[in-house]
Every structure is written in C-alpha cells, then in structure tokens.
N, C-alpha and C positions, 0 to 999 in steps of 0.2 A: 575764480577770484574776481574777475571783472564783473560778472553778473551780481555777485554779492555786494561789491562796492557800489554799483549803479543802483541796486535796490535800496541800500541803506541811505545813500545820498538823496534819492528821490523821496523816501519817507521822511528824512530829516528836514526837507524843504518846508514842510508845514508845521514843524515843531518850533519851540521857543525856549529861552532860558527858563530854568526851573529850580526852585529850592536853593541848594548850595551854590549854584552858579553865581548868584548875586553877591555872596560874601566875597568871592574872588574879584568880581567886577567892580564892586563899590567900596570895599573896605580893606583892600590890600595895596595901598599906594607904596611903591618901592622907593619913590623919591623922598617921601616924608620920614618914614621910619624903616629903612631898608633891613636892618638886622631883625627887628621885631616882625616885619612883614614876611620875610623869607623863611624864618625858622619857627615862628609861632605855630603850634599844632592846630589842625582843624579836625574836630571830633576825634582827638587823640592821634591823628595821622600826621606824619612828617610830609609836608606838601610843597617843598621848595620848588621843584621842577614844574608842577602844574601852575603854581602862582606865577612863575616867570612866563610860562606859556600864555596864560590869560592876559598878563600885562602887555605882552608883545602884540597879541592879536587885538586887544582892546585899542591899543595905540594905532594900529593899522586899519582896523575895520569898524571900530566903534561897537555899538550895540546891534550887531548883525549876527544871527545865529549860525548860518551855514558854514562860515569859515571855522568856527569853533567845532562844529559837528564833524567837519571834514577831517580834523586831526584824529578823532577817534576812529573814523572809518579807515584812514591811512594806517594807523597803528594796528587795527584789526587785520587788514590785508597783509601787513608785514608779519603779524603773528601766524597767520595761516600759511604763508609762503615759507617762513622759517621753520614752522612745525613740520611741514612736508619734507623739506630738505634734511632736517634733523632725523626724522624717521627713516628716510632712505639711507642716510649716512650710517646709522647704527644697525642697518641690516634688514629693515622691513621690506617686504615685497611691495611692488608698485600698487596693486589694486587695494590691499588693506590700508596702505598709507593714504591713498586717494579717498577712500571712504571715511577714514578718520579725520582728514582735513576738511572734507565737505561737511561733515557733521559740525565742525567748529565754524566753518565759513558761514553757514546758515543757522547759527546757534540762536534760534528764537527763544530758547529757554533762558538765555542770558541777554535778552533784548535790552534790558536797562543799561548794560555796559556799551551797547552798540548804538543806541539812539539817544543817549543823553551825553552831551558834550563834556560834562563834568567828570565822566567816568574814564577819561584819559588817565586819571590817577590810579585806576585799577588795571586797565589794559596795558599801560606802559610797563609796569613791573613784569607782566607776563612776557612781553616781547624781550625785555632785557634779560630775563632768566633763560629764555630759549636761545638767545645769542650767546649767553655764557655757557650753556650746555654744548652748543655747536663749537665754540672755541675750545672747550675741554676735549672734544673728540677730534678736532681738526689740527690743532697746534701741538707741537712736540712738548713733552713735559719740561717744566723749568720755570724760572722766576718770571720770564716774560709772559707766559701763558697765565700764570697765577695772577700777575698784576692786571692783565686785561680783564680777567674774571672778577677781580676785586672792584675795578672801576664800574663794571656793568652792574654788579650786585649793589654797590653803594648808591648808584644812580636809581636803581629800583627802590631802595629804601627811602630815597628822597622824593619818591612819587606818592607813596602811601604805606600804610601798615601791611598791605598785601606783599610788599617787598620782603617782609619777614618770612612769609610762606614760601616765596620764590627762592630765597636764600636757603631755606631748609631743603627745597627740592634739589638744588644744585649740590648742596653738601651731601644729601642722601645719595645722589648719583655717584659722587666721589667715594663715598663710603662703600657702596655696593661694588663699585668698579675697581677701586684701588686700595681700600682699607681705611682704617680710622685716621691714620696720619694725614692722608690726603684730604679727608673730610675736615679735619681741624684746620689744616692750612687754607682750605677754600673759604671757610666761614669766619676765620679769626679776625681779619681786618674789618670786614663788614659788621661783625658783631661789636667790635670795639667802637667803631664809628657810631653805630646806632645807639648803643648804651650811653655814649658820651652826649649825643643829642638828647636822649631821653632824660638824663640827669640834669642837663642844662636848661632845656626848653620844654620838655614833655610834661604832660599833666593828664590826670584822669578824673572825669566827673561821673564815671559809671558806678552804680551801686553794686558792690561786690560782697554783699552781706552773705553770711553762711546760709541764711534761709533760702537764698536764690541759687546757691551753688549746687543744691540737690537736683536742680533741673539741668545741669550741664551735660551729664551723660546722655539723657534722653534727647536733649537738643542736638548733640553730636550725631546720634543715630538717625534722628529725623533729617538732619542736614545731609548726611551721607546718602540716605535713600532718595532724597529729593532730587539729587543731581541728575540721575538717569531717569527718574520718574518724569521729570519735565522734558527730557529729550525724546524718550520712546513713548509714543501715544498708546500705551496699553496699561490698564489699571493694575496696580500692585506689583509692577515690574522693577521698581527702583531698588528696593532692598536686595532681592535676589541677584540683580545685575551687578551690584557692588561686590557681592560675595563671589560671583563668577569671575569678575575681573581680578579680584585678589587671588583667587585660586589659579587663574591663568598665569598671573605674574610669577607665581611660585613654582608651578609644575609643568606648564606648557613648554614644548620644545621651541626654542627661538635663539637667534644669534645672541652671544653673550652681552654685547652692548645694548641691544634692544631689550633684553630681559632686565638688565640693570636699570635702564631708563623707566621701564614699567614698574619695577619694584620701588624705585625711588619716588615715582609719582604717587603710588599707593601709600608709601610711608609718609610723604609730605602731607597727605590728606589728613593725617591725625593732628599735627599741630595747627593746620589750617582750620579745622573744625573746632578744635579746642580753644583757639584764640577768639574765633567768632562767637562761640557759645559763651565764653567767659565775659567778653566785652559787651555782648548784646542781649544776654538772657534777661536783664532787668527791663529791657524795652519790649521784647517779643516772646519771652518765655521759651517753650519748647520749639517755637518756630524761629528761633534766633538766627539760624544759619540757612534759612530757606529762601531768602530774597533772590530775585533774578540776578542781581549784580554779583552774588556769590556763586551762583550756578555756573557762570562762565568760567571762573577760575577752577572750580572743581572739575569741570568738563575737560579743560586742558590738561590738568594733572592726571586724569585717568585715561586719556586717549591712547598713550602708549600701551597700557594694559589691554585696552579695547582692540588695538591692532594685533597684539599677540593672540588674543582670544579669537579674533576673526580668522587668522592664519591657522590656528589650531582646529577651529570648526571646519574650515574648508578642507583641510587634510583628512579629517575624520569622516566627512560626508562623501567626498568623491575625489579620486586622484586626477580626474579629468580637468584640465585648465578651463575648458569652456563652461563647465558647470559652475566653477568658482567665479568666473567673470559674470555670468548671468545672475548668480546669487548676489554678488557684490553690487551689481547695478540696481537690483531690486531693493537691497538694504539702503543704498545711498539715496534712491528715489524716495523711499519711505521717510528716512530721517530728514531729507531736505524739504519735503512737503510739510512735514510736521513743524520743522523750524520756521519756514516761511509763514505758516499759519500763526505760530506764536508771535512772530514779529509783527504781523498785521494786527493781532489782538492788542498787544502792548501799545502799538502806535495809536490805535483808536482810543484806548484808555488815557494815554498821555495827552492826546489832542483834546479830549473832553475836560481833563483837569486844567489844562492851560487856558482853554477858551480863547477869547480875543485879547490876550495879554499884551500884545504890541500896542493896540490902540488904547488900552487901559493905562499902560505905562505913560504914553505920551499925554493922555488926558490928566493923569496924576501929576506929572511935572507941571502942567499948566495950572492946576489947582494949587499946588504947593508954592509955586513961584508967583502966583497971582494975588497973594495976600490973604487968601481964605484962612479961617481958623481951622487948624488940623488937630483932631483929637484921637485919631486912630492910625492904622498903617494900611498901605495899599493892598497888600495880600497877606493877611495874618496867617492864613492856613498853609499856603504852599511856598510863599516867598517872604518870610518875616524880615529878611535882611534888607529889603527895600525900605529904608527908613525915611522919615521926613527930611532929615538933614541931607541925605544923599539926593533926594528929589529936588532939593533947593540948590544943588550944586550946578553952577553955570556951565561947567565943563561937560556934565552929563547931557545937558540940553543940546550941545553941539554934536554929540555922538549918537543922538537918537535916529532911528530910521524914519524915512519920510512916510508917515502913516496918517491918513485922514481920520479924525475922530467924529463920532456922531452922538446923538442924545443918549444912546444906550451905553457906549463906552465911557462917556463923561459921568453918567449916573453910577455906573459900576465903580469908577474911580472914587467918586464921592462916597459910595457905600462902604469903601474901605477906609479912606482918609478922614472922612467927616462924620464917622460914627465911632463912638468910643465907649468903653466900659472901664470904670476905675473905682477904687475904694473911696476916693474923695470926689467932691463936686468937680465937674469938668470946667476948666478955666474958660472964661469968655463965652460961656454958653448959658443963655437964660433958662430959668425953670419954666417948664411948659404950663400952659393954661388949659390944655385939652388932652385928656387921656381916657381912652375907652378900651373895654375888653370885648373881643368878638370871637365867636366860635363856640364849640361845645365846652361846657364847664358850669360850675356853680359859683357865682361871684356876688359879693355884696359891696356897696360903696358907703364909706363913712369917713368924715373928717379928711376929705381930699385924698383918700386912699381906697384902692381896690384890693380886695383880698378874697381868697377862696381856693377852689381846686380847678385846675385846667386839665382837660382831656383832649388836647390838640388845638386849643385856642391860641389867640395872639393878642398882644397889646398894640393899640394904634395911637401914635403920638402925632397930633397935628401941630407942626412947628410954626412958630411966629418968625418974623424976620430975625435972622441970626441963629435959628434953630431952637432947641428945647431939650430938657433933660428931666429925669425922674429917678427916684430910688427904687430898687427892685431886690426882693429876696425870694428865692425859690428853693425847693427841695431837690432840684436837679443840679446837674453839673454843666450843662450846655444850653445856650439859647442861640437862635438863628435870627439875624437881622437883615433887613433890606429897606431900601428907600423907594418911595413912589413919587413920581413927578408927572402929573397928567396921566397919560396912558402908559408911560414907561416905568418898568420896575427893574431895579438893579438885581443882579444875581445874589442869592442869599449867602451870607457869610456866617459860619458856625463860630461861636465865641465861648470860651470857657468861663464859668462863674463858680465861685465857692458856694457849696450848698449850705443853706441856713444862715448865710451872711449877707447883709445889705450892701449893695453896690450901686453906683450911679451909672445910668445908661442914657445916652443922649446923642444928638446930632447937631452939628453946626451948619448943616445945609438947609436951604430953603426948600424942604421936601418933607413929606410924611414919612415917619419912621414906623416900621412894623417889626415887632419883636415876637417871634414864635417861641412859645413857652414849652418846657418839658412837661410831661404828665405829672401831676402832683400839686402840692400846695404852693401858693405864691402870694406875695403882698407887694403892691406898687403904690407909691405915694408921690404926689406932685409937690 
C-alpha cells in the first residue's frame, strides 16, 4: 500500500487541475449561494461532499494541486486496505486476497480515478460502500447496524452518481446473504433520500432518444469486457474473463459470505453498466462505459469473484501450498507490472494535455486584470470553466501559486483569451487590413475576400494595434488558431465552427493570428 501511495503522489506532483476541477474551484462559492452550491448537480451527479472538500482545500491551500491529489490517493489506499480486510472477514484465503488487493492498488487501468483530483467523487463512494459491507458483516443485526449502513450509503450518494451503483452492491449482498427483506431494508432510506434530491435539484441534459437506446446493450457488453481487458495485458481476454468470474461466483466452492460478496458484485455490475450506457451513449456510443474512470469501479465490483476464481484455480491445479504461493506471486507481479505501465502511460498523456498550465493561468490572470480586451477563454478545450470573470476575481490572484511567466506562457494565455470566434463582430476589435492565404490550395481574391479550396493551408492575419478580425465561412467544423509574436508561437487551439455559416474570427492581441483551415471550401472577408 505504501508503494502504491508513494508512486501515485510522485506522479501527481507534475500534474495540475484539469477540466471539471475548475468548476468546483471557481464557481461553487458556499458563502454566496450555499443551497444552490451544495445541492446543484454536476453533469447529473449529486456532488455535495466533493464540493465541500474542494472549498475547504481551496481555503487552506489555494490553487495548489498536490493537496487535492493527496485526497484521492488517501481514499484509494483506504479502499485497498478496507477491501483486503473485507475479503479476509468473509473467508478469503490470504494469498488470493493479497493478489486481489494488489490488482486494485496498482490499478493502472483506472488511472484517471487515481491521478485526477476531481475523481474523489468516484473513489469516495467505493470506500463508503466497502465500509458499509464491512459493517454488515461485523456488527450484529439490528437498527444500529442498519442506521450506520444508511449513513454510509447516503454519503456515497452525495459524492456522485456512482453511489447508486455502490448502493446496489450493498443491497445485492444483503439479498444474497439474508433475503429480499434485508435488501429492501438496506436500500430503502438511501433510495428515498436520493429520489428526493433528484426530484428537487436533479436534472438531465443527456439525449435519451430511442434512436440511441439501441446502442445500450452493445455498450454494456463492451464496457463489461473492457474492465479486465484493461487489467490483463493479453488480447481478447476481457469478455472471457468476465464470463469466468460470473461462473466462479455461481459454482466455485467458497465460504458462504465470500460467495455472496462475489455474486453481489457481479449483480451490481448490471445496473452499473446500464446506468453508464444509458447516460453516456449519446456522447460515446458503444464506448460509453469504457473510460478509465469507470474501469476502476468495475474492477472493485468484480475483485471478490476474481478471488473466488483464484482459489478455485489453485485447488484444481495443485493441492501443494507452495505451488499456489508461487503461482500467486507470478500473477500478482504480472498484474502489478501491467498496472504500473498503464499508470505511466496515462500520466504522460495527461502531462501532455496540461502542458504549462500553471504559468498560463498566472499569465491569463495578468491579461484579464491588466485591462486587455478579452474575446475568448483561457483553455476552451480542456478547461472551459476558467471564465474571464473568474480570472478577474481579485481573490483568485491571491490564491495563485508562485510561478514565473515567460514569453511562451504569456502568448499561450493570449492565444486563448485574446482570440475569439463568434456569430457577430467581436466588440472593441478593429477589422483587419491584411489577410493572406498560405499553404496548399486553390484561392482567388476579389472584393477584399479570399475564397477557394484549402488542402491544409491557413489564413494569416497581420493585426494592427488593438488586433484585427475577419469573417470566415468553411465547409468544415473545426479550425485551429495560434498567435505569432516574433519567434514565439502559441500552442494551437482547436475551435468549433458551424459548417457553411459565416462567423467572425479575430484577435485583440498585438500579434499575428494564424487560422489553420479544414480541407474543403472556405471564404474569408476583411
């Protein structure tokens, strides 16, 4: 556990806030609108506890990533420890329980949950469900035990929608272990609380049209197979692995409590995949349930069945304990090595996506608070919640890390904030006097307009003082923009445009603007 924690913290040191983090950091003020802030859904999730977590850490540490990342690492370590103790309590042998927990400890397949601070909203419900299962097995039946389980499950629901799956797991365990009355008693209060929140505050912006529902079954099957396909580094093993685990949970000899836990996990996998596919199929089609952040939860649900299968396999292969231990060490080493490799790959990808975000943020605050004309957003691709209003917040400036900015970070910030695309003319930005097309393509110029076909070319706007703008129509859906000042070029930013519709593209910065065009027809006018 210590090795896992050290590795995750070390990798997190070079990472930074990303995407949804900024919504909690910049737009969830508890002091201004506490009821709305604490109970408003985030992408359909009830996130009261993560919001409180972020507000506390922000007040203590400001815009510093490692304390936020440390929360996820601590939660993950507690998940692994609690999972091991639970497996042992329900009757799992020591070495299968160790292999199962090592697989989770170095769950590179679920790296997004372990290296992104925001994912405390997913890891938290897993820990709370494991604690509820432990309480179910360790405390005597009665109202006191039921009350503790209710509190833990409601807290999980207040972390994210993953709390629904975790409630299903605990209720399924009660069903398999003690019958339907126990299952109803376990889930009743959490279900009432969650439905009450859903009716009062919840909302859905997901497309649930019947045309998309046809993809749900295949999305569920793809998601199920993907869990262990990402864990075991062998091609085509994911689907058969799930079938083996399901079979083991049904027929393999095991202590009654362990078998119940394994069956409950496999049962809970069904609503887990169904909810994911139903809510995400409009965004990702058949790949709706395959994201790394979902693999972690699916892995924890199926680990008890994996432990049962390992014990079954060991007994079938050899009655000698030494053979079982050696085999277990080899399996653990294989899964741990694969997991660490996946963690490193994800870490490199996230580092590339983030780039020099710290310096860009500090430079962006300087631009926004320095009186410059702002027509865009700092990071429209990965962090659209960093708005101009938030950058002009004086409190934010006092919470920034001490980072030195250079020409590159300042131009990168300008490339987001001082470049805009809109249906109307950009306010306070003059019309450009110089616009040229460069690169491959066939272009004609007439009446201050350039038109033709681009096959990889770009438009170059030489801005005057205060910037410049022009109208653009393309047959594509995306253009890429960057600024050039001397020898420094900002990192390109992809921006969506409506095909066949004229929009205004411009910059308020004293720099050249380059607009990379999609292949096809275009028309640009000064």
